[in-house]
C-alpha positions in Angstrom: -26.2 -57.6 -37.7 -27.0 -60.5 -40.1 -30.6 -60.7 -39.4 -32.5 -57.5 -38.8 -35.9 -58.5 -37.4 -38.9 -56.3 -37.6 -42.1 -56.6 -35.6 -45.2 -56.6 -37.9 -48.5 -55.9 -36.1 -51.3 -56.5 -38.6 -54.4 -55.2 -36.9 -57.6 -56.2 -37.8 -57.9 -56.5 -35.0 -57.6 -58.3 -33.6 -59.9 -58.4 -36.1 -60.2 -56.6 -33.6 -61.9 -53.8 -35.9 -58.5 -53.9 -33.6 -56.1 -52.1 -32.4 -56.3 -50.0 -30.7 -56.8 -50.8 -27.0 -60.5 -50.6 -25.9 -63.8 -49.6 -27.3 -61.9 -48.2 -30.2 -60.4 -51.5 -31.0 -58.6 -53.3 -33.8 -59.7 -56.8 -33.4 -58.6 -60.4 -33.9 -56.9 -60.2 -37.2 -54.8 -57.4 -35.8 -52.4 -59.4 -33.8 -48.7 -59.7 -33.6 -46.3 -61.8 -35.6 -42.6 -61.6 -36.4 -41.0 -61.6 -39.9 -37.4 -61.5 -40.6 -35.4 -59.7 -43.2 -35.3 -62.0 -46.3 -31.6 -62.8 -45.9 -32.6 -65.1 -43.0 -35.5 -66.8 -44.6 -34.2 -67.4 -48.2 -35.0 -71.1 -48.1 -38.5 -72.3 -48.9 -40.4 -73.7 -46.0 -43.1 -73.2 -43.3 -43.4 -71.0 -40.4 -46.0 -71.3 -37.6 -46.7 -68.6 -35.1 -48.7 -68.0 -32.0 -49.1 -64.9 -29.9 -51.3 -63.5 -27.2 -52.4 -59.9 -26.9 -54.2 -58.6 -23.6 -55.5 -55.3 -22.6 -57.9 -53.7 -20.1 -59.8 -50.6 -21.3 -61.4 -48.5 -18.6 -60.4 -44.8 -19.1 -63.0 -42.7 -21.0 -62.1 -40.1 -23.4 -64.0 -37.5 -25.5 -61.6 -36.1 -27.9 -58.2 -36.1 -26.1 -59.8 -35.1 -22.8 -60.2 -37.9 -20.2 -63.7 -38.0 -18.5 -62.2 -38.6 -15.0 -65.6 -38.4 -13.5 -66.6 -41.7 -15.0 -63.9 -43.5 -12.6 -65.0 -41.2 -9.7 -68.6 -42.1 -10.1 -68.0 -45.8 -10.9 -69.8 -45.5 -14.2 -66.9 -46.5 -16.4 -67.1 -49.4 -18.8 -64.4 -52.1 -18.3 -63.3 -54.4 -21.2 -60.9 -57.3 -20.7 -59.7 -58.5 -24.1 -57.5 -61.5 -24.7 -56.6 -62.5 -28.4 -54.9 -65.9 -29.1 -53.5 -65.5 -32.6 -52.3 -68.4 -34.8 -50.5 -67.9 -38.1 -49.2 -70.3 -40.7 -46.8 -68.8 -43.3 -45.5 -70.6 -46.5 -42.2 -69.2 -47.6 -42.2 -69.8 -51.3 -38.8 -68.2 -52.1 -36.6 -65.3 -51.0 -39.3 -62.8 -52.2 -42.7 -64.4 -52.0 -44.6 -65.7 -49.0 -48.3 -66.4 -48.2 -49.9 -66.3 -44.8 -53.1 -67.4 -42.9 -54.1 -65.8 -39.6 -56.7 -67.3 -37.2 -57.6 -65.3 -34.1 -59.3 -66.8 -31.0 -60.9 -64.0 -29.0 -62.1 -63.9 -25.4 -63.8 -60.7 -24.1 -65.4 -59.7 -20.8 -67.3 -56.4 -20.5 -68.5 -54.8 -17.3 -70.9 -51.9 -17.4 -73.6 -50.1 -15.6 -75.6 -48.4 -18.3 -76.4 -51.4 -20.4 -78.0 -53.2 -17.4 -80.9 -50.9 -16.3 -81.1 -47.8 -18.5 -84.1 -47.6 -20.5 -85.2 -44.4 -22.5 -82.8 -42.2 -20.5 -83.9 -43.4 -17.0 -82.5 -46.1 -14.7 -85.0 -48.8 -13.8 -82.2 -50.3 -11.7 -78.6 -49.2 -11.2 -76.6 -52.3 -11.2 -73.2 -53.3 -12.7 -73.1 -56.6 -14.6 -70.9 -58.3 -17.2 -71.2 -59.7 -20.7 -68.9 -62.0 -22.4 -67.9 -63.3 -25.9 -65.7 -66.1 -27.0 -64.8 -67.7 -30.3 -63.0 -67.5 -33.7 -62.6 -64.0 -35.1 -62.3 -62.9 -38.7 -59.7 -65.0 -40.5 -57.2 -63.2 -42.8 -55.2 -64.5 -45.9 -52.4 -62.5 -47.3 -49.6 -62.6 -49.8 -46.2 -60.8 -49.3 -43.5 -59.7 -51.7 -40.0 -58.2 -51.0 -39.7 -55.3 -53.6 -35.9 -55.6 -53.9 -33.9 -58.7 -54.6 -32.5 -59.7 -51.2 -29.4 -61.3 -52.9 -28.5 -57.8 -54.2 -29.8 -55.4 -51.6 -28.4 -56.5 -48.3 -28.9 -53.5 -45.9 -32.6 -53.2 -46.1 -35.8 -54.0 -48.0 -39.5 -53.1 -48.4 -42.2 -55.7 -48.3 -45.6 -55.3 -49.8 -48.6 -57.3 -48.4 -52.1 -57.6 -49.9 -54.8 -59.7 -48.2 -58.4 -60.5 -47.6 -60.2 -60.5 -44.3 -63.2 -63.0 -44.2 -66.3 -62.5 -42.1 -65.8 -65.6 -40.1 -66.2 -64.1 -36.6 -69.7 -63.9 -35.1 -70.7 -60.3 -35.5 -74.1 -60.8 -33.8 -72.8 -62.5 -30.6 -75.4 -62.3 -27.8 -75.4 -62.3 -23.9 -77.8 -61.1 -21.3 -78.6 -57.5 -20.6 -80.0 -57.4 -17.0 -82.9 -55.3 -15.7 -84.1 -54.3 -19.3 -86.8 -56.9 -20.0 -90.5 -57.1 -18.9 -90.8 -56.2 -15.2 -87.0 -55.7 -15.0 -86.0 -59.2 -16.1 -82.8 -60.0 -18.1 -83.0 -60.2 -21.8 -80.7 -61.9 -24.4 -79.4 -59.1 -26.7 -76.4 -58.4 -28.9 -73.3 -57.5 -27.0 -71.5 -54.2 -27.6 -69.5 -53.7 -30.8 -66.2 -53.5 -28.9 -66.5 -57.2 -27.8 -68.0 -58.6 -31.0 -65.9 -61.4 -32.5 -66.2 -60.1 -36.1 -67.4 -57.1 -38.0 -69.5 -58.9 -40.6 -67.6 -57.5 -43.7 -65.3 -58.9 -46.3 -62.3 -56.6 -46.2 -59.1 -56.1 -47.9 -55.7 -55.4 -46.3 -52.7 -53.4 -47.6 -49.3 -53.6 -45.8 -45.9 -52.1 -46.2 -43.0 -53.4 -44.0 -39.6 -51.9 -44.1 -36.3 -52.4 -42.5 -32.8 -50.8 -43.0 -29.5 -51.3 -41.4 -27.8 -47.9 -40.3 -24.8 -49.9 -38.8 -24.1 -53.5 -38.3 -25.9 -53.3 -35.0 -28.5 -50.5 -35.4 -31.4 -50.3 -37.8 -34.7 -48.7 -38.5 -38.1 -50.3 -39.2 -41.5 -49.1 -40.3 -44.9 -50.9 -40.7 -48.1 -49.7 -42.2 -51.4 -51.7 -42.2 -54.8 -50.6 -43.5 -58.0 -52.6 -43.6 -60.5 -51.5 -46.2 -64.1 -52.5 -45.3 -66.4 -51.5 -48.2 -69.6 -52.7 -46.4 -71.2 -49.8 -44.6 -73.2 -51.6 -41.9 -73.8 -55.2 -41.1 -77.6 -55.0 -40.1 -77.0 -56.0 -36.5 -79.0 -54.0 -33.8 -77.0 -52.3 -31.1 -80.0 -51.6 -28.9 -78.5 -48.1 -28.2 -81.8 -46.6 -29.3 -83.4 -48.1 -26.3 -81.0 -46.5 -23.8 -81.9 -42.9 -24.8 -83.9 -41.4 -27.8 -80.7 -39.3 -28.6 -79.1 -42.5 -29.8 -81.8 -43.3 -32.4 -79.4 -43.0 -35.4 -76.9 -45.5 -33.7 -79.3 -48.4 -33.8 -77.2 -50.5 -36.4 -73.6 -51.5 -36.3 -71.2 -49.9 -38.9 -68.3 -51.9 -40.5 -65.4 -49.5 -40.2 -62.0 -49.4 -41.7 -58.9 -49.9 -39.4 -55.4 -48.7 -39.5 -52.0 -49.1 -37.9 -48.6 -47.4 -38.4 -45.3 -48.1 -36.5 -41.8 -46.8 -36.8 -38.7 -46.9 -34.7 -35.1 -48.1 -34.1 -33.7 -51.5 -33.6 -30.4 -52.4 -31.7 -29.2 -56.0 -32.2 -26.6 -57.9 -30.1 -26.0 -61.3 -31.4 -29.5 -63.1 -31.2 -31.2 -60.4 -29.1 -33.0 -57.4 -30.8 -34.3 -54.4 -28.8 -36.6 -52.0 -30.5 -38.3 -48.8 -29.5 -40.6 -46.7 -31.6 -43.9 -45.0 -32.0 -47.2 -46.6 -32.8 -50.4 -45.1 -34.2 -53.7 -47.2 -34.5 -57.3 -46.6 -34.7 -60.6 -46.4 -36.6 -61.2 -43.5 -39.0 -64.3 -41.3 -39.1 -64.8 -42.1 -42.7 -64.0 -45.2 -44.8 -62.0 -45.1 -48.0 -64.7 -47.0 -49.8 -68.4 -47.2 -48.9 -70.5 -45.4 -46.4 -69.5 -44.5 -42.9 -72.8 -44.0 -41.1 -74.6 -46.0 -38.4 -72.8 -46.8 -35.1 -68.9 -46.8 -34.7 -66.5 -45.3 -32.2 -63.8 -43.7 -34.3 -60.6 -42.6 -32.6 -56.9 -43.3 -32.3 -54.1 -44.1 -29.9 -50.5 -42.8 -30.1 -48.3 -45.2 -28.1 -44.6 -45.6 -27.2 -43.7 -49.2 -28.0 -40.7 -51.0 -26.6 -40.2 -54.6 -27.9 -37.8 -57.5 -27.7 -37.0 -60.4 -30.0 -34.7 -63.3 -29.3 -33.8 -65.6 -32.2 -32.8 -69.2 -31.8 -32.0 -71.6 -34.6 -35.7 -72.5 -35.3 -37.6 -70.3 -32.9 -38.2 -66.5 -32.5 -39.4 -65.3 -29.1 -40.9 -61.7 -29.0 -42.7 -59.4 -26.7 -43.9 -55.8 -26.9 -45.8 -53.4 -24.6 -47.3 -50.4 -26.4 -47.9 -47.7 -23.8 -50.5 -45.1 -24.6 -49.5 -41.4 -24.5 -52.4 -39.9 -26.5 -56.0 -41.1 -26.7 -58.4 -39.5 -29.0 -62.2 -40.3 -29.4 -63.0 -38.4 -32.6 -66.4 -37.1 -33.7 -68.3 -39.8 -35.7 -70.6 -39.3 -38.6 -73.7 -39.7 -36.4 -72.1 -37.4 -33.8 -71.9 -34.8 -36.6 -75.4 -35.4 -37.7 -76.7 -35.0 -34.0 -74.7 -31.8 -33.7 -76.6 -30.3 -36.7 -79.9 -31.6 -35.5 -79.5 -30.3 -31.9 -77.6 -27.1 -32.8 -74.8 -28.0 -30.3 -71.5 -29.9 -30.5 -72.0 -33.7 -29.9 -69.2 -36.2 -29.5 -69.4 -39.6 -27.8 -66.9 -41.1 -25.6 -64.9 -44.3 -25.6 -62.9 -46.4 -23.1 -59.2 -46.9 -23.7 -56.5 -48.9 -22.1 -53.2 -47.6 -20.6 -51.2 -50.3 -22.4 -51.4 -53.7 -24.0 -49.2 -56.7 -23.7 -48.1 -58.8 -26.7 -46.0 -62.0 -26.4 -45.5 -64.8 -28.8 -43.2 -67.1 -30.9 -42.7 -68.3 -34.4 -41.4 -71.6 -35.4 -39.5 -72.3 -38.6 -39.8 -75.7 -40.3 
């Protein structure tokens, strides 16, 4: 196997705050790209990449328990998220490269409780939708292969350090219905899960590794962590208008995000087939800065099959992470409410069953 290709999913989500799949989401800067082992990219040059990630979140979980009554009662929140991701990479030499990632995000959110629930009582029970579209948080990163690829041929480890810029709109607004004066619609901030950005300048750390066990079989591993020092972005959630119990969730948090992947690769000529495990989510507490205000912490364990087909100047790839464990953990504000009320409190979040990632990279 001359070229052991590893899939690197850098989830800022993907922006997307990302990646997970749903209300617990890694957003736009957490999209998919393909990077080859350095023995296949030793010549300086440019690479351009494009990918699409789609998922539909609709299953609600508190902890690892699914709240099936939400589907039975038609009260579930349904998010449709599509992320178009564009990357431009400059290969400086066989060890150094730099990358720019630009996500374009399209979201649609259908819900019941945001369109008529006021102070714990429904003025009108009616399902409506909100939308958001635009550029997400742009990310810049530099990468370095730790071992000389001319001497170490079986595998290598790549370190990546980057900065995520607050370019995505984190106060995107659309209409909430039945909540204004006399039950009229009112222009308000959309839910955190479909915001285009998080409002924070973040720093990313990545480790990407690949090793050949045999000429056709290899292993890979990826680690991505987004450090968001800013505690909250000052944007109102309007959750305090839904019920007084959510008074301490009135402002949006700016959470960290993470993603870890590992698995096996089998290569036959130009085709690589991979299968592994994937963990992604939002932590309860950030590494740097405060962790209060409103966030939906949680994680998803997925089984992730993927394919990569390599032509002379083009790599085609696809992966479908399928969720096996979804866990909406207790947030800082949940813990505060538990103390105040003297009973255990944990919110829920909507998760997807799977996501679809397809794309291509072009070498110049």
